[in-house]
C-alpha positions as CSV (number, residue, x, y, z in Angstrom):
1,M,3.8,-13.1,18.8
2,S,2.4,-12.0,22.0
3,I,0.0,-9.0,22.2
4,M,2.8,-6.7,23.8
5,Q,5.1,-7.8,20.7
6,E,2.4,-6.6,18.5
7,V,1.8,-3.4,20.4
8,D,5.6,-2.7,20.2
9,L,5.5,-3.4,16.3
10,L,2.4,-0.9,16.0
11,K,4.3,1.8,18.0
12,R,7.0,1.8,15.3
13,I,4.5,2.5,12.7
14,P,4.2,6.2,12.1
15,L,0.3,5.9,12.0
16,F,0.0,4.4,15.3
17,A,3.2,6.0,17.1
18,N,1.3,8.7,19.1
19,I,-1.4,6.3,20.3
20,E,-1.6,5.3,24.0
21,T,-0.4,1.6,24.7
22,S,-3.8,0.8,26.0
23,K,-5.5,1.5,22.6
24,L,-2.8,-0.3,20.8
25,K,-3.5,-3.4,22.9
26,L,-7.2,-3.0,21.9
27,L,-6.1,-2.9,18.3
28,A,-3.8,-5.8,18.5
29,F,-6.3,-8.0,20.4
30,T,-9.4,-7.0,17.9
31,S,-7.3,-7.3,14.8
32,E,-6.8,-10.6,13.0
33,R,-3.3,-12.2,12.3
34,L,-3.0,-13.7,9.0
35,K,-0.3,-16.0,7.4
36,F,0.1,-16.1,3.8
37,R,2.7,-18.4,1.8
38,A,4.9,-17.0,-0.7
39,G,2.8,-16.5,-3.9
40,D,-0.4,-16.1,-2.1
41,I,-2.7,-13.2,-2.8
42,V,-3.6,-10.8,0.3
43,C,-6.2,-8.8,-1.7
44,E,-6.7,-8.3,-5.2
45,Q,-7.1,-5.2,-7.5
46,N,-10.7,-4.3,-8.3
47,E,-12.2,-5.9,-5.4
48,M,-14.0,-4.1,-2.8
49,G,-11.9,-3.6,0.3
50,D,-13.1,-4.3,3.8
51,S,-9.8,-4.2,5.7
52,A,-6.4,-2.9,5.9
53,Y,-3.3,-4.6,6.5
54,I,0.0,-4.3,8.4
55,I,3.0,-6.3,7.4
56,M,4.3,-7.9,10.5
57,D,6.8,-10.1,9.1
58,G,8.0,-10.8,5.4
59,E,7.5,-9.2,2.1
60,A,5.0,-8.5,-0.3
61,D,4.7,-7.1,-4.0
62,V,2.3,-4.5,-4.8
63,L,1.0,-5.2,-8.5
64,V,-0.9,-3.0,-10.7
65,S,-2.3,-4.9,-13.7
66,T,-3.0,-2.8,-16.9
67,G,-4.1,-4.6,-20.0
68,G,-4.0,-7.9,-18.1
69,T,-0.2,-7.6,-17.3
70,P,0.8,-7.2,-13.5
71,F,3.6,-4.7,-12.9
72,R,5.3,-4.5,-9.7
73,V,5.2,-1.0,-8.4
74,A,6.3,-1.4,-4.9
75,T,7.5,-4.0,-2.4
76,L,6.2,-3.9,1.2
77,R,8.1,-4.8,4.3
78,R,7.7,-5.2,7.9
79,N,5.7,-2.3,9.4
80,D,4.3,-1.1,6.1
81,F,0.5,-0.5,6.1
82,V,-1.5,-1.2,3.0
83,G,-5.3,-1.3,1.9
84,E,-6.4,1.8,3.4
85,I,-7.5,3.6,0.1
86,A,-10.1,1.0,-0.6
87,I,-11.6,1.4,2.7
88,L,-11.3,5.2,3.1
89,C,-12.9,5.9,-0.1
90,D,-15.3,2.9,-0.8
91,V,-13.7,2.2,-4.2
92,P,-12.2,-1.1,-5.5
93,R,-8.8,-1.9,-4.4
94,T,-6.3,0.0,-6.8
95,A,-3.7,-2.9,-6.8
96,T,-3.0,-6.5,-5.9
97,V,-0.9,-7.4,-3.1
98,R,0.9,-10.9,-3.3
99,A,3.3,-12.4,-0.5
100,K,6.7,-12.4,-1.9
101,T,7.8,-14.5,1.0
102,D,6.0,-16.1,3.8
103,L,4.1,-13.3,5.4
104,V,2.3,-12.5,8.6
105,T,-0.1,-9.6,8.7
106,L,-2.2,-7.9,11.0
107,R,-5.7,-7.2,9.2
108,I,-7.7,-4.2,10.6
109,T,-11.5,-4.3,9.6
110,K,-13.0,-1.2,8.0
111,D,-15.1,-0.5,11.3
112,L,-12.2,-0.8,13.7
113,F,-10.2,1.4,11.3
114,F,-12.9,4.3,11.2
115,R,-13.2,4.0,15.0
116,L,-9.5,4.7,15.5
117,I,-9.5,7.6,13.2
118,T,-12.5,9.1,15.0
119,E,-11.0,8.7,18.3
120,F,-7.4,9.7,17.0
121,P,-7.4,12.8,14.8
122,Q,-3.6,12.4,14.6
123,M,-4.0,9.2,12.8
124,A,-6.2,10.9,10.1
125,V,-3.5,13.6,9.8
126,E,-0.8,10.7,9.3
127,I,-2.9,8.8,6.8
128,M,-3.2,11.9,4.8
129,R,0.7,12.6,4.9
130,V,1.3,8.8,3.9
131,L,-1.4,9.2,0.9
132,A,0.2,12.5,-0.1
133,L,3.6,11.1,-0.2
134,R,2.5,7.9,-2.3
135,L,0.5,10.5,-4.8
136,E,3.7,12.6,-5.0
137,K,6.0,9.4,-5.8
138,T,3.2,8.0,-8.4
139,T,3.1,11.5,-10.1
140,K,6.9,11.5,-10.4
141,D,6.9,8.0,-11.5
142,A,4.2,8.7,-14.2
143,S,6.3,11.8,-15.2
144,R,9.4,9.9,-15.7
145,A,7.5,7.1,-17.8
146,E,5.9,9.7,-20.0
147,Q,9.2,11.3,-20.5
148,R,10.8,8.0,-21.4
149,V,7.9,7.0,-23.9
150,R,8.7,10.5,-25.6
151,E,12.1,9.7,-25.9
152,L,11.6,6.1,-27.3
153,E,9.0,7.7,-29.8
154,A,11.6,10.4,-31.1
155,L,14.1,7.4,-31.4
156,Q,11.7,5.4,-33.6
157,A,10.3,8.5,-35.5
158,P,12.0,8.4,-39.1
159,S,14.0,11.4,-39.6
160,A,12.7,14.1,-42.1
161,P,14.1,13.8,-45.5
162,K,16.5,16.5,-46.6
163,T,15.5,18.5,-49.4
164,G,18.1,20.1,-51.6
165,A,18.0,23.3,-53.7
């Protein structure tokens, strides 16, 4: 993929849509293109993050492990951006990303990411919007799961014995 093709791809990502072409060329040039085979791990839950990834081609599953069992919580596709939480907050990664198909990514280092946010405040606003939407979805999913657990508990609870007078 040429630099201009990468720039065109970056322009389709809301996070980078309003950044001038010359800056996107710099981003494409200074970022690392990585290829993963289906089943490869892109990043691992609980590791410290030093970069974020843009999916350029292919699909990847986002897995969250609770009690040692990984659960797929999302599937990433072309133009999706992942890994920004760990580099924004200096916290361990919140999920594992595993290539579902052969995958091509653009890896953006923490230093480059912060330089872009500093130079382009609209990127910071877009990141907040994306994270707020993810939080809203996670909250809704957790609420639905909690409701379902209550329903299952109610079905399994023995009914109270009837007393006669």
